[in-house]
N, C-alpha and C positions, 0 to 999 in steps of 0.2 A: 496756789496748790496746799490741799489740807495735807495735814499730820498724816492721815491714811492716805493720801496719793504720793507724800514725798516716801512713803515706808514701802509702797509699791513698787516704786521708782526706783530707789537701792535695789530691794531687792533682784529684782529685773538686771539691774545693771550687774550685779554679782555673779546671778547665774551666767551672764552674759560672759561677764570675764573668766569665769571657771570655764564654759565651754571654750571658748578661744586659749587658753591654756592648756586643756587636755585637747584639743585638735591640734594645737602647734607641737605638743609633746607625743603624740601619738601620727600625725600626717607627716614627720620627715621623712623625706625618701620615698614616700609614698602619694599615689593619687587618690586625692579624697572621695570618696565614693560612699553611696546609702550606709556600707557595713560601718565605715567609721564614726557614725554618728549614734551607735546603740547607746544603750545606759552603761552608766562605769560603777554605778554602786557596787559595796560589797553583797548587798544582800540579793542585788540583779543577778551578781554571777554566781551567786550560791543557789537562788532560785533556778537559773539557769542549766545545771547540772542535775537536777533531782527528777526523778518521775519518768524516766525514760525506760520504755524497754528494749531488747538487743534488734537490730539491724541487723539481717543475715542478707551480706553481699551477693551468696547467691552462684560463686563461682566454679568451674570446674577446668580440669586441664582442658587448654587449647589445643586445637591439632597439632599446630606448627610445635609444637612442645617438642615431641618426636623425632624433628627435624633438627631443631638448633645446636645439641652436641658435637655433631658431623659438622656443621658451620662453625662454630665457634674452635674447636680441633681445627681444623684448617687453617682459621685465621692465627693463632696461636702458633704453630709451626712454622709459619711463613715469618713470624716477628718474634724467634726467639730472645729473650732478656730485656724485653720493653715491655710496659706499662702501657696497656692500651686504653685509651678513655674515647668511648660513644656514647656524646648525651644525647639527648631527646628533642631537647631544644625546648624553646619557652614559648609561650603563644604571642601574638602577633598582633599588636596597635594598630584597630579599624580607624578611633578617632577617640580622643580625649580619654572616654575608660572603659569603652569598648574595644574588646578586641574580636579578632577573627576566630572563628574554630580552629583548634588546636589539633594539627597533623603533625605525629612526630616524625622527625627528623628518618629520610631513609633508610641510611645506616643501619640506624637504631631499633627502627621496626624487624629488617633484614635478621639483625644477631638476636634479637629477643620474640621475636614473633608476636608482636604487641600491635597491634592495629587502631582503629576508633581513633579517640581522643587520651588514649593512657600512651603516655603518663608525662604531662608538663614538667619539666624540672628533672627529670630521670637522668640519671646516668650509670650506663655499662662498663663496670671496669674488669677489663682481664688482667690479673693480676700475676706476674712470672714466679713461677716456683724456684725452691729453694735448687741448685741443680743436684744437692749432693741429699736431696732427700725421699722419701716414701714413694709421693707426685712422681718425680722424675723418673725413678726406675720401672714407674708404673707406665713409663712413658708420655705421661702429659707436663705441657710446656708451661700449661695458664691456670688459675683458679676464675671462674666470671663469678662478680657479684653485682647484683643491681641494687643501685644506691636509688633512696625515693624517699617521699614525705610520709611519715606515719598519716594516718586516718584524722581527721579532725572530726571528730565525732563530739555527741553530747558531753562527754565525760572532760571537754576541751573548751576554752577561751576561742581560740578558733571557730570551731564548731560558728558562731555565727557572729563573728569580727571580721574573718578573715574570709579572702573572697575564693580560698581554698575551701572554706569550711562547708559540711554537708547542709547545713543549714541553709546556705546560698545553690549549691550543686546535687546536693542528695549524695546518698549512699555512696561510697565508692570504696575498690576493694585496699588494703592493709598490706602489711608487710608480709604476713603467711600465707595472704590469699594471691598477693602475685606469684610466692615462691609455687605454689600451687596452679596456676596457670600456667608459667613458664618453666618450671622446673629450674629455677634458678636460685639462688641463693639471696638474699635480702639482706639491705642493711638501713638505719635510718640517713637520709642524706645529710645529716650533721656532721656524720662522722666521714665524709667523702676527703675532704682538705687535707685531713692528716693520713686518708689513707693515699693518697694522691704521691704524696711528699714522703712517703716511707724508701729509705734506700736509696734516692737517685743521687747521681754522680756521673762526672765524665770517667772515674778510675776503673781498672777491670773488676769484672763483677758487678758493678754497681746497675740502678737501673735506669733506663732511656725512657724519656716519656711522650708518647705518639698521642694525638688527639682529632677528630676527625672537627677540624678548626671551625666550617663554617657553620655549622651545630646549631651553637650556644657562644656569642661571645664572651660572656662572662663565663664561663667554665674554662674556653681558650686562655681568656686573660690569666687566668689562677694558675692553668699549666705553664704558661711564658711566667708568670711571678718566680714558681717553684724552680723552673729552669734556670732562670738568672740566679736566684738562691744557691744554685746546687752545682753550678760551674758550667752551665748547658746555655750562654749568653747569645751565641750567633744565630742570631734571626731566619740568617738565609739557610744556615745547617739545619734549622729548626722546624721551618716550614718545607722544606725537601722531605723531611723525616716524613712529618705528617702528611705531605702528595702523596707520598709510595702508599699511605694506609688508605688511604680514600680511593687511589686506583686502583689497590688489590680491591678492597671490598666493593667498587664497582663491577671487576671483572670476575668477581667468584660471583655475579649475581644474573652471568651471562647462561650459565647452563642451568635451565628449572628442574627443580626436583619433580616428583611426581603431585605433592600437594602444592606446587605453585603455578604447575598446569592445571590443576582440577580448580583452581582459585580462578585463574584467567576463563576459563570454560565458563564458570559460573558469573563470571563480570559480562562477557559476552553474551549470554542466553538473557540476564536482566538488560542488558542494551537493546538489543534487539525487542525486548518487551515494551523500553522507553521508545525507541522508535514507533511501535504500533501505538503508542498513545500520540503520537506526534502526527503520523497519519490520519488518525480516526479526527483529529482536531482540526487537520488542514481545510475542508471543505468549509467550515463556518469559520476559520481565520481569513479567507482568501479578502484580498483588498479591503480592509482594514487597516488603519493605522495602527502600526507598530505591531502589526501580525507575526513578524519575525520572533516577536518575545511570546507569543501565547503560544508556539511548538517550543520555545527554550524553556519556559514553565511547566509542561507536558511533560517534558522529557526529565526536566532537574527534579522534580516531584518521585516521578520515577525511581529514579536515584537516591533520594532518601528514604522511599521507602521501603526499597529491595537493598541498600546497600548503605556505605556511608556516605557517600557524595559521588557527585561527578569527577571523574578522573582528573579533568579539565574543564579551560573555558567553553562551553556548547558555542557551537559555532553552528548560526541559524543564516543562509545568506543568500538572498535572494535578488534573482536578475542580476544584474552589475557589481552586487556585492559579492558573487561569488568569485568574481577574481579579481578579489582580495584573500588571502590565503589565510589570515588569522581575520577573520570580519568576525569579533567576538560583541562589538555594542549592540548587536541585534533591535536596531530600532526602524527598522525600515518595512515597508508595507511588501506582502507576498501577493504578487500582480496574477490573474488570471493569464495563464501563456506562458508565463517565466519558464525557466530553470530555477529549481530551490534546490542549494547544494548545503547537507545537514553532517558536520565533523562533530561528534557527540561518543562519549563511551561512560559507564559508570564503573565508578571505584567501590568493588565490594567492602565490606568490614575490616578483612585483614588487609586492606589497600594496594591491592591488584587492580591494576585496569585492563578494560579495555578500549580499542581506537579503532573506531566505523565510520566511515564516509560512503553516503550514497547521494546520487543527484539525480531530482525528482522534477518531472513535469508536471506541476502545479495543477493543472485541471485533468490532470489521470492520463493523457497520451501522448506521446514526444510527435511532434511534428517531423516530417521524412528528416529537414536539416539537422533538428536537434538529434534524432536517433545514429546520424550519420556519425558526429562529435563523439556521442556518448559512446559508439560503437568502437571508435578509434580511441579510444581511454580503457576501454576494457580489454580490446587487442592488445595492449601494452601493459596492462595488467598482466594477462596469461602468460605474456612475454618473460616476462620479470619470475613469475612461478614457473614455470617451462626449465629457468635457469638456475632455478634454485635446488640443486641436486645437492647431496652432504659432501660436504668438505668445499663448497665453493666459498667464496666471499662478497660481501656486500657491491665488491666492484660488476662481476657478473651479473648481478640481479639490475644493478644500475645499468649497465652495458646494454642489455636486454631492452629494456624498457626504452633505452633514449633513442635506438636504433627503429624501433617499433615508432616512435612517438615522429621522429624525424620523419620516417618513412610516409607517416598518415598526413605532415603538413605538406610534402611533396604532392603528393596526391592531390589536394585541395590546391594546389598550384598557390601557397604563401610562403615555401622556402623558396629564396633568393638565390641559393645555390645548390648544387647537388646534393643525395643525401651523404657521399661520402665525405666532400668536402663539409659539409658541416657538422658529420663526428668526429672530424680530423681536431687535434688541438688548436689547432689556427682559429678554426672556423666554430664552430658552438652554435651558428645561426640559430638553431630550433630551442635553445635552451630560451629566447627571450619567452616563450611560451610555455615554459616549464623550469625556472630558473631553481627549483630547491632540490634536495635530494629525493628518494621515491622509497626509500626502506630504513629501518630504524627498528634496535631493538624494544621490547615491550617487557613491562612489569610491575615491580612497584613505582616505577614512574612510568608515565608515558612515552618518555624518550629514556627509556631504562639505559642504566650504566653509562653514564655520557660523559662521566670524569676518569672512565678508561684511557689507557692510552690510546694513540691514532691508529698504531699498530695492531695494537688487542682489538680494535672494533672495527674500522674498515677492512683492515687484512686478515682477519682473523678466521679461518675456515668455519664454516656455519656447518653445527656439528647436530648431531641428536641432542634435544630439551633445548634447544633456542628456541626463544618466541621471538618475533617479529612481526613487522608489518609491509605490506608492499602496495604504493600508493600514487601510482600516477595520473597526473593531471591535463589540462589544457587551459588556459587561461588569459583571456582576450580580452585587454583592458578597455573601457569605455572610450579613453581616447585616443585608442593604438592606430595611426593614420596607414601603417603598414598590411592591413588586413581589411576587405571589403566591409562594408556596412554590416550585414548581417550579422557578422561573427563578433562585431564589439558588443562588450557589457555583457558576454558570456564566459560562465568557469564550470567546470566538471572537472570532479576528482571521485574516485570509486577507490577505497582501503579497506584493507582486510587484515585479519590477524592470523600467523599462519604457523605452525608447531612445526620444526623441522624432526622427521622421525628418521629409524633405520632403514627404512622403506622411500626415504625422500618427503617432501614439505607435505602438510598437511593444512586444507582452510578451515581453522578452527571456527572460522564463522560462518560456514559453508551453509548455514541455515538462516540466514538473513537476504533476500533475493536482491541480486543485480544484473540478469539478464535481462535487455527490456521489455519484453512480452510477459514476463514474472513481475516486475518491476509493474508495470500497470494492473496486474492481475492482483498483487499485494494491496495496490492504490487503492483499487474498485471494494475489494474485502472490505479494507478497514472506514473505508468510506459508507459501503451499506451496513457496519458494521455501529457505524457512531451517527447513523441516520434511524438504526430499530431501536438505539438507546434513547433519541430524544423522541422518537414516537411515543416510547414507554412513560417518558416521565412525563409525555403532555395528557399522557391518561392517566 
């Protein structure tokens, strides 16, 4: 090796060792990603902070911000003297250094009004006021502060080195912008743990901590550490306190305000347009491999264009797949002459979702046999709607639906016992073909308010402002030897979204056809629209 070669080799080895040392120092406790390999020289750091113009995040007050004070006031009055900690949560790893799209925890979204991907790592804290202070005299129990990361803009090294930096993710709101959006006071997240620790203790007048513990394990761990250090070391007692908070937050969401109802209406309207796109694509997808995914893709594209995302994994279930209640693999072929069950909902930017199911004849016309089964499910849904009067419970809806289903199965000659025997607690034979529930709350979660106590959910009177679904079905498994062969491999579900009003229930989704003749007309209209579009493209 020549002297020049030896010199180049030594220089390369030196650079390699320097890189190794830098990576070791900077990558402790973090994943090594492209951003960790940026230059480290002082001249580069200086150069990256110079010559940038201002970037305006362009924020305005969110519509939800008008409703946040009342929600926070009710929450604070339920837990006087407690410091309430509501984390947004963290991104979840999909694989290696790739995360799933961030969605804030539902409780956080409800009490801040922040939807979309705002704001990973943020924490809302309700701090109890001094019982002898001016706030208490004015009737306030808590002050609310939103803790979050400041902007990682071009004035910071994090701009290009952090996965949170705007070099990577674009301009985002900062502390003052989030105050504009939400109406909440904001502070740097670096101040959070000192704020959580203040005045915590078991003695009279000291502060107790409560946290939505499932939202962010790191924050929950810090809360537990503070508790242990300040005399709250009983894990069962602490968990019970946290559970009460989560239960209350779920129950508080049951009655929707006018803003929430409006957002659900937007979600339903966007969902209708998503179904339109699927039906437009259906004729061209028939009999093709994995054509369930062709329709899934059409719906999910619409969800991303009109909203934040789909509200849950879209179900496109053709033929025997429709008898699987949550068929989300969507790998099957949509075959001519089968029934096609689609369960889908758009989640709008505020995170409120629709939840709609329709069942279609793939060739555009129900056979007499298919129509007979379809109308039995439709009849059961109407029975549930008729039972849904102000003040009834979900049990009334459930019982009405199940009676109708049992009667239809008896008419078909499938039910092995009388209707009354099947409906008795000792019977329930009809549930073989409808084993699931038929109604649930709807809102920020597709199965909203699920952390509520049983008696506050199933046994609570349905009052004006509550939004829910009614979704009966019949599911005949492909290998079910207790039904005639023509039933096997058929699944039918019809699901609509309902608002309880002072005058009774309202179909929020009334514009999405479900009567058999209307379904056939809808399919014909969309097929014609698709054919016209294809013809225009060819020209």
